[in-house]
C-alpha positions, 0 to 999 in steps of 0.5 A: 117954622118950627113945625117943619123941624118938628116934621124933620125930627120926626123922619130922622127918628124914622131913619133910626128906627129903620135899622130895626124895621123893614119899613117905617111909618108914620102918618101926619094929621090934621085935626083927625083927619089924616092928610099923609102916609110916609114911609122910609125904605132902609135900603134906598134911604128914600122916602114914600109920602102917600096923600090923601084928599078929601075924597081918599085918593092918593098920590104917592111922591118918593124923595130920597132927600129929606128935606124934600120930603119934610117940605112936601109934607108941610106944605099938605098940612099947611093946604088943610090948614090954610084952604084958598 
């Protein structure tokens, strides 16, 4: 649960920095491998999550809710830590 809170705090920080930067972005990694990149768009208050698979193929997801974006990032990280 603390990992989810940590993700939400990082996303909230992006909102605050968004007033100074055009599109703040953050990387989320596990064991040095980038799993996703998140961009925040202040004009629309939306997050874009770019998920990378093991072959560096990318899928993009748009969220207008910070909690939904955090849950998606959390799921991506958990899948890497606990593969099926």
